[in-house]
Structures are given as C-alpha cells and as structure tokens.
Rosetta silent file (secondary structure, phi, psi, omega in degrees, C-alpha in Angstrom):
SEQUENCE: MSKRKNTRVEMNRPIDVQGPRGTSQGVVKDFSPGGCKIQQTAAKVHCGMRLTLRISLPDRIEPIEIKPAVVTWTSKDAFGVEFLALSAETRSRVKLVYDLLLDAQSTAETERVISLPGVSWK
SCORE:     score description
SCORE:     0.000 S_00000001
   1 L     0.000  129.022 -177.273  -86.857   63.647   -3.431 S_00000001
   2 L   -84.754  152.975  177.901  -85.112   62.553   -0.239 S_00000001
   3 L   -82.748  151.260  178.871  -84.352   58.966    0.656 S_00000001
   4 L   -69.273  146.368  177.852  -86.025   57.349    3.636 S_00000001
   5 L   -81.331  -27.942 -177.866  -84.063   57.094    6.857 S_00000001
   6 L  -129.094  151.648  173.372  -85.685   53.765    7.805 S_00000001
   7 L   -69.079  137.074  175.406  -86.942   50.724    5.951 S_00000001
   8 L   -82.685  142.935  176.159  -90.717   50.603    5.804 S_00000001
   9 E  -115.299  150.965 -179.973  -92.360   47.447    7.135 S_00000001
  10 E   -66.953  137.862  176.914  -95.717   46.037    6.107 S_00000001
  11 E  -147.143  146.056 -179.924  -98.578   46.903    8.414 S_00000001
  12 E  -139.348   69.422 -175.207 -102.310   46.437    7.966 S_00000001
  13 E  -122.625  145.514  175.681 -103.959   48.287   10.856 S_00000001
  14 E   -64.201  148.253  179.174 -106.952   50.647   11.023 S_00000001
  15 E  -141.907  140.581  170.073 -106.151   54.324   11.488 S_00000001
  16 E   -97.882  131.554 -178.562 -108.167   57.436   12.298 S_00000001
  17 E  -114.810  115.510 -179.952 -106.952   60.482   10.385 S_00000001
  18 E  -110.126  124.903  178.167 -107.858   63.854   11.878 S_00000001
  19 E  -136.058 -169.238 -178.574 -107.337   66.989    9.837 S_00000001
  20 L   -63.395  -20.058 -178.475 -108.911   70.405    9.390 S_00000001
  21 L   -98.635   11.249 -179.984 -111.911   68.817    7.640 S_00000001
  22 E   110.815 -165.541 -176.835 -112.709   66.341   10.429 S_00000001
  23 E  -110.801  139.048  176.500 -111.857   62.708   11.107 S_00000001
  24 E  -137.776  169.625 -177.856 -111.868   59.855    8.603 S_00000001
  25 E  -111.904  153.440  176.732 -110.706   56.244    8.597 S_00000001
  26 E  -155.904 -165.892  178.767 -108.062   54.450    6.608 S_00000001
  27 E  -133.749  129.440  174.267 -105.570   51.591    6.806 S_00000001
  28 E   -75.267  123.153 -178.458 -101.835   51.866    7.503 S_00000001
  29 E   -99.653  -34.661  171.736 -100.143   49.854    4.741 S_00000001
  30 E  -144.780  161.739 -164.633  -96.494   50.396    5.646 S_00000001
  31 E  -152.585  143.084  171.581  -94.792   51.922    8.643 S_00000001
  32 E  -149.817  170.086  178.200  -91.453   53.196    9.941 S_00000001
  33 L   -62.125  -16.702 -177.492  -90.322   55.351   12.876 S_00000001
  34 L  -104.259   -9.673 -178.467  -90.364   58.335   10.518 S_00000001
  35 E   172.120 -175.218 -179.928  -93.655   57.930    8.675 S_00000001
  36 E  -158.478  166.210  173.956  -96.204   55.683    7.035 S_00000001
  37 E  -106.221  130.975 -178.851  -98.375   55.051    3.983 S_00000001
  38 E  -117.110  124.456  175.185 -102.121   55.313    4.545 S_00000001
  39 E   -90.389  127.716 -177.971 -104.646   53.748    2.188 S_00000001
  40 L  -156.065  120.319  179.544 -107.838   55.759    2.093 S_00000001
  41 L   -64.946  130.003  178.387 -110.457   55.896   -0.656 S_00000001
  42 L    52.683   48.238  179.402 -110.899   59.437   -1.957 S_00000001
  43 L   -59.559  134.248 -179.542 -108.512   60.900    0.596 S_00000001
  44 L  -107.617   62.988  178.748 -109.067   64.630    1.019 S_00000001
  45 L  -127.209  164.404  176.017 -105.538   65.616    1.934 S_00000001
  46 L  -141.520  159.093 -179.622 -102.830   67.618    0.206 S_00000001
  47 L   -57.262  134.983 -179.992  -99.062   67.878    0.518 S_00000001
  48 L    93.596  -13.740  179.903  -98.053   69.926    3.528 S_00000001
  49 L   -67.624  136.172  177.126 -101.305   69.300    5.436 S_00000001
  50 E   -95.029  135.976 -175.966 -100.778   68.566    9.146 S_00000001
  51 E  -131.020  160.835  166.578 -102.722   65.670   10.633 S_00000001
  52 E  -112.308  130.001 -177.276 -103.232   63.810   13.891 S_00000001
  53 E  -114.079  145.415  176.358 -103.142   60.027   13.466 S_00000001
  54 E  -133.478  103.221 -176.696 -104.483   57.326   15.773 S_00000001
  55 E   -90.842  122.710  177.318 -103.255   53.834   14.848 S_00000001
  56 L   -77.954  137.152  178.259 -105.294   50.947   16.279 S_00000001
  57 L  -115.220  160.277 -176.972 -103.289   48.044   17.667 S_00000001
  58 L   -73.764  168.342  170.591 -104.446   44.468   18.345 S_00000001
  59 L    57.285   41.209  175.808 -105.576   42.907   21.615 S_00000001
  60 L    59.471   22.774  174.799 -107.017   46.015   23.259 S_00000001
  61 L   -74.869  137.281 -178.762 -103.611   47.688   23.334 S_00000001
  62 L   -56.136  130.915  178.991 -103.986   51.451   23.606 S_00000001
  63 L   -59.465  156.644  174.859 -103.767   53.044   20.130 S_00000001
  64 E   -92.625  125.092  174.911 -100.741   55.149   19.224 S_00000001
  65 E  -101.144  124.149 -177.796 -101.590   58.825   18.704 S_00000001
  66 E  -116.709  120.034  176.567  -99.152   60.580   16.400 S_00000001
  67 E  -153.613  137.685   -7.513  -99.165   64.355   16.117 S_00000001
  68 E   -85.707  159.122  169.370  -98.203   66.170   14.145 S_00000001
  69 E  -126.090  141.090 -178.817  -97.764   64.229   10.927 S_00000001
  70 E  -115.773  136.733  179.633  -97.376   66.065    7.629 S_00000001
  71 E   -70.915  126.905 -178.161  -98.577   64.769    4.254 S_00000001
  72 E  -108.349  -22.356  176.006  -95.582   64.287    1.931 S_00000001
  73 E  -157.744  158.141  178.264  -97.252   62.744   -1.135 S_00000001
  74 E  -139.157  153.879  170.778 -100.724   61.823   -2.374 S_00000001
  75 L  -142.261 -174.054 -176.010 -102.311   59.521   -4.948 S_00000001
  76 L   -57.443  -42.889 -173.943 -105.861   58.507   -5.823 S_00000001
  77 L  -128.527   18.520 -179.757 -106.301   56.079   -2.925 S_00000001
  78 E  -159.081  164.461  173.720 -103.298   56.587   -0.638 S_00000001
  79 E  -155.526  159.944  179.129 -100.943   59.151    0.832 S_00000001
  80 E  -112.648  147.815  177.365  -97.714   59.260    2.790 S_00000001
  81 E  -130.495  152.069  172.195  -96.958   61.121    5.992 S_00000001
  82 E  -110.546  134.608  177.745  -93.844   62.055    7.899 S_00000001
  83 E   -81.914  131.983 -177.614  -93.988   62.053   11.689 S_00000001
  84 L  -117.403  138.557  168.562  -92.786   65.363   13.164 S_00000001
  85 L    42.607   54.088  178.871  -91.556   66.239   16.669 S_00000001
  86 L   -71.515  148.456  174.217  -92.991   63.219   18.480 S_00000001
  87 L   -65.653  160.188  179.940  -92.993   63.179   22.268 S_00000001
  88 H   -58.365  -41.256 -179.542  -90.452   60.835   23.871 S_00000001
  89 H   -64.910  -46.044  179.782  -93.257   58.465   24.920 S_00000001
  90 H   -65.534  -43.624  178.845  -94.817   58.349   21.443 S_00000001
  91 H   -58.084  -41.796  179.307  -91.421   57.961   19.776 S_00000001
  92 H   -63.996  -43.878  179.371  -90.662   55.023   22.100 S_00000001
  93 H   -66.942  -41.435  177.892  -93.980   53.292   21.322 S_00000001
  94 H   -60.554  -45.371 -179.362  -93.561   53.866   17.570 S_00000001
  95 H   -64.199  -40.497  178.867  -90.044   52.391   17.711 S_00000001
  96 H   -62.262  -47.686  177.998  -91.231   49.372   19.714 S_00000001
  97 H   -61.532  -44.851  179.669  -94.000   48.588   17.214 S_00000001
  98 H   -59.071  -48.208 -178.992  -91.593   49.125   14.308 S_00000001
  99 H   -60.642  -41.512  178.038  -88.954   46.811   15.804 S_00000001
 100 H   -65.084  -42.170  178.025  -91.534   44.066   16.396 S_00000001
 101 H   -65.276  -40.999  179.246  -92.872   44.414   12.847 S_00000001
 102 H   -62.267  -44.210  178.085  -89.353   44.387   11.402 S_00000001
 103 H   -63.462  -36.326 -176.086  -88.512   41.206   13.331 S_00000001
 104 H   -84.498  -15.951 -172.704  -91.764   39.587   12.212 S_00000001
 105 H   -52.412  -43.509 -176.428  -91.589   40.717    8.589 S_00000001
 106 L   -80.931  -12.841 -177.201  -89.731   37.653    7.361 S_00000001
 107 L  -104.353   -6.078 -179.993  -91.826   35.198    9.384 S_00000001
 108 L    57.842   33.484  179.275  -95.315   36.465    8.441 S_00000001
 109 L  -119.295   35.670 -173.360  -96.307   36.373   12.119 S_00000001
 110 H   -55.194  -51.199 -176.949  -96.900   40.089   12.595 S_00000001
 111 H   -62.770  -38.638  179.819 -100.173   39.879   14.529 S_00000001
 112 H   -67.965  -45.460 -177.086  -98.824   37.190   16.858 S_00000001
 113 H   -67.000  -41.623 -175.370  -95.562   38.971   17.561 S_00000001
 114 H   -68.037  -17.384 -178.572  -97.096   42.396   18.106 S_00000001
 115 L  -113.913   28.425  179.345  -99.383   40.997   20.803 S_00000001
 116 L   -60.814  137.757  175.900  -96.880   38.932   22.786 S_00000001
 117 L   -60.192  144.693  177.651  -97.683   38.656   26.493 S_00000001
 118 L    88.426   -9.505  177.917  -95.466   40.788   28.650 S_00000001
 119 L   -79.516  123.710 -179.890  -94.850   43.466   26.020 S_00000001
 120 L   -93.050  127.358 -178.357  -95.475   46.862   27.583 S_00000001
 121 L  -103.342    3.726 -177.765  -96.975   49.458   25.240 S_00000001
 122 L  -107.143    0.000    0.000  -97.002   52.377   27.658 S_00000001
C-alpha cells in the first residue's frame, strides 16, 4: 500500500458520483489534491472503477468536476478515489480549495474561509 502524497483535510460537502451504473449522491469526508474519501450508503463501486465526480461548493460557487477518478479502496459505507490526469484548470481549483481547507483546519472555520469574498474559483 502506497503512502499518500498529501495530507487529507476534513471536508463535508455533497458530491455527485457518476459511474457506469448512473449517478448517485454522497458526501466528501476528506480531501487532498490527489484524492478523497466519499461516504455513501451501499456504494456500488469496486476497486479500479473510473468515475466522474462533481463536488458542490458553498455560496453558489460553481462545483468542481473531477474526471477521471479511480476507486482505490471500498468499505461498507465509504470508498476512496485517486484523481487522475486532471486538466490544468481543475487541478488549480482543487489545489485552491485544498489550501483554503488546510489553512482553516486548525481554526474550524472551513465554511467561512472557503467562501471569502474576492476568492476566484474559475
């Protein structure tokens, strides 16, 4: 089992998970520039499955669409994904959200920090 390249930060945002069997909803529980943990009751995914993810952000900020992501582990009510070959724009948005969450992690002000006025998400 390989070690993570980045520290995961806590996140509690809705996510749409699109796979070969359709789209379902879940919650992102932790997040890094390289992947995330998704909580989903009775998830119908398996290791190696490729997915498209759409993470909802607060304050009407355009969601982040991540594709492809590959399932790296599964459990009864959660699974982990690794982000693969992200576009430069998506990679930049993922990194921006991650950096804001990392800064906010110790202050428990994640929702406030992620929606600061003047932060450009595009």
